[in-house]
TORKOL-4160 file (C-alpha; in steps of 0.2 Angstrom, whole numbers, padded with zeros to 4 digits, m for minus):
164
<pt num="1" X="m0195" Y="0084" Z="m0144"/>
<pt num="2" X="m0180" Y="0073" Z="m0142"/>
<pt num="3" X="m0169" Y="0087" Z="m0141"/>
<pt num="4" X="m0177" Y="0094" Z="m0127"/>
<pt num="5" X="m0177" Y="0077" Z="m0116"/>
<pt num="6" X="m0159" Y="0074" Z="m0122"/>
<pt num="7" X="m0152" Y="0091" Z="m0116"/>
<pt num="8" X="m0163" Y="0088" Z="m0100"/>
<pt num="9" X="m0156" Y="0070" Z="m0097"/>
<pt num="10" X="m0138" Y="0077" Z="m0098"/>
<pt num="11" X="m0142" Y="0090" Z="m0085"/>
<pt num="12" X="m0149" Y="0081" Z="m0073"/>
<pt num="13" X="m0138" Y="0063" Z="m0075"/>
<pt num="14" X="m0125" Y="0071" Z="m0065"/>
<pt num="15" X="m0137" Y="0074" Z="m0050"/>
<pt num="16" X="m0144" Y="0057" Z="m0053"/>
<pt num="17" X="m0128" Y="0049" Z="m0049"/>
<pt num="18" X="m0114" Y="0050" Z="m0032"/>
<pt num="19" X="m0099" Y="0060" Z="m0033"/>
<pt num="20" X="m0083" Y="0053" Z="m0037"/>
<pt num="21" X="m0069" Y="0065" Z="m0033"/>
<pt num="22" X="m0052" Y="0056" Z="m0041"/>
<pt num="23" X="m0036" Y="0058" Z="m0036"/>
<pt num="24" X="m0021" Y="0056" Z="m0044"/>
<pt num="25" X="m0006" Y="0046" Z="m0039"/>
<pt num="26" X="0010" Y="0054" Z="m0044"/>
<pt num="27" X="0022" Y="0042" Z="m0053"/>
<pt num="28" X="0041" Y="0039" Z="m0049"/>
<pt num="29" X="0053" Y="0033" Z="m0057"/>
<pt num="30" X="0066" Y="0021" Z="m0048"/>
<pt num="31" X="0079" Y="0038" Z="m0047"/>
<pt num="32" X="0067" Y="0045" Z="m0036"/>
<pt num="33" X="0062" Y="0032" Z="m0028"/>
<pt num="34" X="0080" Y="0027" Z="m0022"/>
<pt num="35" X="0086" Y="0046" Z="m0020"/>
<pt num="36" X="0072" Y="0046" Z="m0008"/>
<pt num="37" X="0072" Y="0034" Z="0003"/>
<pt num="38" X="0083" Y="0031" Z="0017"/>
<pt num="39" X="0083" Y="0011" Z="0018"/>
<pt num="40" X="0081" Y="0001" Z="0002"/>
<pt num="41" X="0080" Y="m0019" Z="0004"/>
<pt num="42" X="0074" Y="m0035" Z="m0002"/>
<pt num="43" X="0064" Y="m0042" Z="0011"/>
<pt num="44" X="0050" Y="m0055" Z="0018"/>
<pt num="45" X="0040" Y="m0052" Z="0032"/>
<pt num="46" X="0042" Y="m0065" Z="0046"/>
<pt num="47" X="0026" Y="m0062" Z="0058"/>
<pt num="48" X="0008" Y="m0058" Z="0054"/>
<pt num="49" X="0006" Y="m0039" Z="0057"/>
<pt num="50" X="m0001" Y="m0034" Z="0070"/>
<pt num="51" X="m0012" Y="m0020" Z="0072"/>
<pt num="52" X="m0008" Y="m0002" Z="0083"/>
<pt num="53" X="m0018" Y="0009" Z="0092"/>
<pt num="54" X="m0016" Y="0021" Z="0076"/>
<pt num="55" X="m0033" Y="0027" Z="0070"/>
<pt num="56" X="m0036" Y="0038" Z="0055"/>
<pt num="57" X="m0045" Y="0043" Z="0040"/>
<pt num="58" X="m0038" Y="0047" Z="0022"/>
<pt num="59" X="m0044" Y="0061" Z="0018"/>
<pt num="60" X="m0041" Y="0064" Z="m0002"/>
<pt num="61" X="m0050" Y="0052" Z="m0005"/>
<pt num="62" X="m0070" Y="0052" Z="m0009"/>
<pt num="63" X="m0077" Y="0046" Z="0003"/>
<pt num="64" X="m0064" Y="0046" Z="0014"/>
<pt num="65" X="m0055" Y="0028" Z="0023"/>
<pt num="66" X="m0052" Y="0027" Z="0040"/>
<pt num="67" X="m0038" Y="0016" Z="0041"/>
<pt num="68" X="m0028" Y="0009" Z="0057"/>
<pt num="69" X="m0009" Y="0006" Z="0060"/>
<pt num="70" X="m0001" Y="m0009" Z="0057"/>
<pt num="71" X="0016" Y="m0016" Z="0061"/>
<pt num="72" X="0023" Y="m0031" Z="0049"/>
<pt num="73" X="0042" Y="m0037" Z="0054"/>
<pt num="74" X="0052" Y="m0041" Z="0040"/>
<pt num="75" X="0070" Y="m0051" Z="0038"/>
<pt num="76" X="0082" Y="m0041" Z="0027"/>
<pt num="77" X="0086" Y="m0054" Z="0011"/>
<pt num="78" X="0097" Y="m0040" Z="0004"/>
<pt num="79" X="0102" Y="m0021" Z="0007"/>
<pt num="80" X="0104" Y="m0009" Z="m0007"/>
<pt num="81" X="0103" Y="0007" Z="0002"/>
<pt num="82" X="0105" Y="0013" Z="0021"/>
<pt num="83" X="0108" Y="0003" Z="0036"/>
<pt num="84" X="0114" Y="m0016" Z="0037"/>
<pt num="85" X="0102" Y="m0023" Z="0050"/>
<pt num="86" X="0094" Y="m0041" Z="0048"/>
<pt num="87" X="0077" Y="m0035" Z="0054"/>
<pt num="88" X="0065" Y="m0022" Z="0052"/>
<pt num="89" X="0048" Y="m0016" Z="0055"/>
<pt num="90" X="0037" Y="m0009" Z="0041"/>
<pt num="91" X="0022" Y="0005" Z="0047"/>
<pt num="92" X="0008" Y="0004" Z="0036"/>
<pt num="93" X="m0011" Y="0006" Z="0035"/>
<pt num="94" X="m0027" Y="m0007" Z="0032"/>
<pt num="95" X="m0043" Y="m0002" Z="0029"/>
<pt num="96" X="m0054" Y="m0004" Z="0047"/>
<pt num="97" X="m0067" Y="m0009" Z="0038"/>
<pt num="98" X="m0068" Y="m0028" Z="0031"/>
<pt num="99" X="m0071" Y="m0029" Z="0010"/>
<pt num="100" X="m0089" Y="m0028" Z="0007"/>
<pt num="101" X="m0091" Y="m0042" Z="m0005"/>
<pt num="102" X="m0104" Y="m0034" Z="m0016"/>
<pt num="103" X="m0096" Y="m0017" Z="m0015"/>
<pt num="104" X="m0085" Y="m0011" Z="m0028"/>
<pt num="105" X="m0073" Y="0005" Z="m0025"/>
<pt num="106" X="m0064" Y="0014" Z="m0040"/>
<pt num="107" X="m0049" Y="0026" Z="m0034"/>
<pt num="108" X="m0049" Y="0019" Z="m0018"/>
<pt num="109" X="m0030" Y="0018" Z="m0008"/>
<pt num="110" X="m0018" Y="0003" Z="m0014"/>
<pt num="111" X="m0013" Y="m0002" Z="0004"/>
<pt num="112" X="m0001" Y="m0016" Z="0007"/>
<pt num="113" X="m0006" Y="m0034" Z="0015"/>
<pt num="114" X="0006" Y="m0046" Z="0017"/>
<pt num="115" X="0007" Y="m0065" Z="0024"/>
<pt num="116" X="0020" Y="m0073" Z="0035"/>
<pt num="117" X="0031" Y="m0087" Z="0029"/>
<pt num="118" X="0022" Y="m0104" Z="0028"/>
<pt num="119" X="0029" Y="m0114" Z="0046"/>
<pt num="120" X="0044" Y="m0101" Z="0048"/>
<pt num="121" X="0049" Y="m0109" Z="0031"/>
<pt num="122" X="0056" Y="m0091" Z="0022"/>
<pt num="123" X="0059" Y="m0103" Z="0005"/>
<pt num="124" X="0041" Y="m0101" Z="0007"/>
<pt num="125" X="0038" Y="m0082" Z="0010"/>
<pt num="126" X="0035" Y="m0070" Z="m0004"/>
<pt num="127" X="0048" Y="m0056" Z="m0007"/>
<pt num="128" X="0047" Y="m0039" Z="m0010"/>
<pt num="129" X="0057" Y="m0024" Z="m0016"/>
<pt num="130" X="0055" Y="m0010" Z="m0004"/>
<pt num="131" X="0058" Y="0009" Z="m0004"/>
<pt num="132" X="0056" Y="0015" Z="0016"/>
<pt num="133" X="0061" Y="0031" Z="0024"/>
<pt num="134" X="0065" Y="0030" Z="0042"/>
<pt num="135" X="0051" Y="0036" Z="0054"/>
<pt num="136" X="0055" Y="0043" Z="0072"/>
<pt num="137" X="0053" Y="0026" Z="0084"/>
<pt num="138" X="0064" Y="0018" Z="0072"/>
<pt num="139" X="0052" Y="0011" Z="0061"/>
<pt num="140" X="0049" Y="0012" Z="0039"/>
<pt num="141" X="0037" Y="0019" Z="0031"/>
<pt num="142" X="0033" Y="0018" Z="0012"/>
<pt num="143" X="0043" Y="0034" Z="0004"/>
<pt num="144" X="0028" Y="0037" Z="m0007"/>
<pt num="145" X="0017" Y="0037" Z="0008"/>
<pt num="146" X="0004" Y="0026" Z="0016"/>
<pt num="147" X="m0011" Y="0032" Z="0004"/>
<pt num="148" X="m0002" Y="0021" Z="m0010"/>
<pt num="149" X="0012" Y="0010" Z="m0008"/>
<pt num="150" X="0006" Y="m0004" Z="m0017"/>
<pt num="151" X="0020" Y="m0005" Z="m0034"/>
<pt num="152" X="0027" Y="0009" Z="m0030"/>
<pt num="153" X="0035" Y="0009" Z="m0014"/>
<pt num="154" X="0032" Y="m0010" Z="m0011"/>
<pt num="155" X="0033" Y="m0020" Z="m0027"/>
<pt num="156" X="0032" Y="m0038" Z="m0027"/>
<pt num="157" X="0048" Y="m0050" Z="m0033"/>
<pt num="158" X="0051" Y="m0067" Z="m0040"/>
<pt num="159" X="0060" Y="m0078" Z="m0026"/>
<pt num="160" X="0072" Y="m0092" Z="m0031"/>
<pt num="161" X="0062" Y="m0109" Z="m0035"/>
<pt num="162" X="0072" Y="m0126" Z="m0030"/>
<pt num="163" X="0065" Y="m0141" Z="m0038"/>
<pt num="164" X="0067" Y="m0158" Z="m0031"/>
């Protein structure tokens, strides 16, 4: 009897749980990131991110995630590859809906957010190592794609601290 209940439970369990379809994140080496990038830079955000009119849905995630296009202006601190420019715009995405505090999403996209420097003080701004590709409109985007840039194309780096 216990065996039948166990088998029946094992057969019914998939029907009682919500479907979750994981997707894989391609591992990138620094050599691959550098080789496929048009622009590699250590930079700090200059301005607060601004939404664009772009609206889309990341389809290869279950459930699909609606996103909004965002532009963030950066100051280049050190250009490692690409055009020597002091400022540039990073095109990235943010989720279009507010995060619900009691909702846990497993396997969602790893999108990026940036805080501008406090009172325009670049010493207080976070610094990022960015591996980017040029878009047609002269903005830059993460080389690893828009879905999972955090930790791959966008990596926070430590800054110099000054003690008084």
